[in-house]
C-alpha positions as CSV (number, residue, x, y, z in Angstrom):
1,M,122.2,99.0,99.4
2,P,121.8,102.6,100.6
3,L,118.7,104.5,99.0
4,V,120.9,107.3,97.6
5,T,123.2,104.9,95.9
6,F,120.3,102.9,94.4
7,L,118.6,106.1,93.2
8,A,121.9,107.2,91.4
9,R,122.0,104.0,89.4
10,P,121.6,104.8,85.8
11,D,119.8,101.6,85.0
12,I,117.0,101.6,87.7
13,D,114.4,102.7,85.2
14,D,115.5,100.5,82.0
15,A,115.9,97.5,84.2
16,R,112.8,98.2,86.2
17,L,114.8,97.8,89.4
18,E,113.3,98.1,92.9
19,L,115.0,98.4,96.4
20,I,113.1,96.4,98.9
21,D,114.3,96.5,102.5
22,G,117.8,97.4,101.2
23,E,118.1,94.6,98.5
24,V,117.9,95.2,94.8
25,F,115.3,93.2,92.7
26,E,114.3,93.3,89.1
27,K,110.4,93.9,88.8
28,P,109.1,91.1,86.6
29,M,107.9,92.4,83.1
30,P,104.0,92.4,83.2
31,T,101.9,90.2,80.9
32,W,99.0,91.7,78.9
33,G,96.6,90.7,81.5
34,H,98.6,92.1,84.4
35,G,98.8,95.5,82.6
36,S,95.4,95.5,81.7
37,L,94.2,94.8,85.3
38,A,96.5,97.7,86.5
39,L,94.8,100.0,84.0
40,I,91.4,98.9,84.9
41,L,91.9,99.4,88.6
42,G,93.7,102.8,87.9
43,A,90.7,104.0,85.9
44,L,88.2,102.9,88.5
45,L,90.3,104.5,91.4
46,N,90.8,107.8,89.4
47,E,86.9,108.1,89.5
48,V,87.2,108.7,93.3
49,G,90.7,110.2,93.6
50,F,94.1,110.1,91.9
51,A,95.7,106.9,90.6
52,A,98.9,106.1,88.7
53,V,100.5,102.9,87.3
54,E,104.0,102.0,88.5
55,P,105.1,105.3,90.2
56,R,108.3,105.1,92.1
57,A,108.1,105.3,95.9
58,I,110.9,106.5,98.1
59,I,110.5,104.8,101.5
60,P,112.9,105.9,104.3
61,P,114.1,103.2,106.8
62,A,111.5,102.4,109.5
63,G,111.8,100.2,112.5
64,N,113.7,97.1,111.4
65,L,113.4,97.7,107.7
66,D,115.9,99.3,105.5
67,A,115.0,102.0,102.9
68,S,113.0,100.9,99.9
69,S,112.1,102.1,96.4
70,P,109.4,99.9,95.0
71,L,107.3,100.4,91.8
72,P,103.7,99.5,92.9
73,D,101.5,98.4,90.1
74,V,99.0,101.1,91.1
75,A,99.1,103.8,93.8
76,F,96.1,105.8,94.9
77,Y,95.7,109.0,96.8
78,R,92.3,110.3,97.9
79,N,93.7,113.9,97.5
80,R,96.9,115.8,97.1
81,P,98.8,113.3,94.8
82,P,102.6,114.1,94.1
83,A,103.3,116.6,91.5
84,L,103.7,115.3,88.0
85,D,107.4,115.4,88.1
86,E,107.8,114.0,91.6
87,W,108.3,110.5,92.9
88,M,106.0,109.3,95.9
89,T,107.8,110.5,99.1
90,R,104.6,110.3,101.2
91,A,102.5,107.3,101.6
92,P,99.5,106.8,99.2
93,D,96.3,105.7,100.6
94,V,96.1,102.4,98.7
95,V,98.8,100.4,96.9
96,V,98.0,97.6,94.6
97,E,100.3,94.7,93.6
98,I,99.3,92.2,91.0
99,L,101.1,88.9,91.1
100,S,103.1,88.1,88.0
101,P,103.2,84.6,86.8
102,S,106.8,84.1,88.2
103,Q,105.8,85.4,91.6
104,E,104.2,83.8,94.6
105,R,102.4,85.7,97.3
106,R,105.3,85.1,99.9
107,D,107.6,86.9,97.3
108,L,105.6,90.2,97.9
109,R,105.5,90.0,101.7
110,A,108.7,92.3,102.1
111,K,107.1,94.8,99.8
112,V,103.7,94.6,101.8
113,D,105.9,95.2,104.9
114,A,107.7,98.1,103.5
115,Y,104.3,99.7,102.3
116,V,102.8,99.2,105.7
117,A,105.9,100.8,107.4
118,F,105.6,103.7,105.0
119,G,102.1,104.3,106.2
120,V,100.1,103.0,103.3
121,G,96.5,102.6,104.7
122,S,95.5,99.7,102.4
123,V,97.6,97.2,100.4
124,W,95.8,95.0,97.7
125,V,97.7,92.0,96.5
126,I,95.8,90.5,93.4
127,S,96.4,86.9,92.2
128,P,95.0,86.5,88.7
129,P,95.4,82.7,88.6
130,T,93.2,82.3,91.7
131,S,91.0,85.4,91.0
132,D,91.3,86.5,94.7
133,I,92.7,89.6,96.5
134,D,94.5,89.8,99.8
135,V,93.7,93.1,101.5
136,Y,96.2,94.3,104.3
137,E,94.5,96.9,106.5
138,H,94.8,97.8,110.2
139,G,97.5,95.1,110.9
140,T,95.4,92.3,109.5
141,R,95.1,90.4,106.1
142,R,91.8,89.2,104.7
143,T,91.2,87.4,101.4
144,I,88.3,88.3,99.2
145,R,86.9,86.2,96.3
146,A,84.2,85.9,93.9
147,N,81.0,87.9,94.8
148,E,82.8,89.6,97.8
149,V,83.3,93.4,97.5
150,L,86.6,95.0,97.2
151,A,86.2,98.3,99.0
152,S,88.2,100.3,101.6
153,P,87.8,103.4,103.9
154,Y,91.0,104.4,102.1
155,A,89.3,104.7,98.9
156,P,85.8,106.1,99.7
157,G,83.4,105.7,96.8
158,F,85.4,102.8,95.3
159,S,83.6,99.4,95.4
160,I,83.5,96.5,93.0
161,T,83.0,92.7,93.4
162,V,86.1,90.6,92.7
163,A,84.0,88.7,90.1
164,D,83.2,91.9,88.2
165,L,86.9,93.1,88.3
166,F,88.0,89.9,86.7
167,D,85.1,89.8,84.2
168,R,86.1,93.3,83.1
169,L,89.6,92.0,82.5
170,R,88.3,89.1,80.5
171,R,86.3,91.5,78.3
172,E,89.5,93.6,77.6
């Protein structure tokens, strides 16, 4: 589906629709834990820059990917975030996707590819059931767990162990 046609749909916000590589998907409704984790990360990232929960991105076609318009769980800019009434039309420094119970990591691969093609420096895919995080940076993926530190040059000053992040979630 063309991006302009998708954005003109009257139901994109109510139905939580995303356009990923030219295909329309309904974003799963978050559970309480999913939403809490997004808020925790957003608050922590706001301490070192500007974060928002579920802002709409406008990603033009790139390479072999069609246009996309995802709703990342969290988007972060070190500086110069979009204006309050704007969508994201330039790549954030970090995007966070939190797996919903109905999703698997492979289901998010097309979104990760779209984010990377858009120029996002670091993409974090968080799996609450396994308490680990896949970090995509510089063309590679690494998985961090437990006492390993989640940090990125794209979010200077941000640092937390995976265990501490999930402990904060359990305290919510």
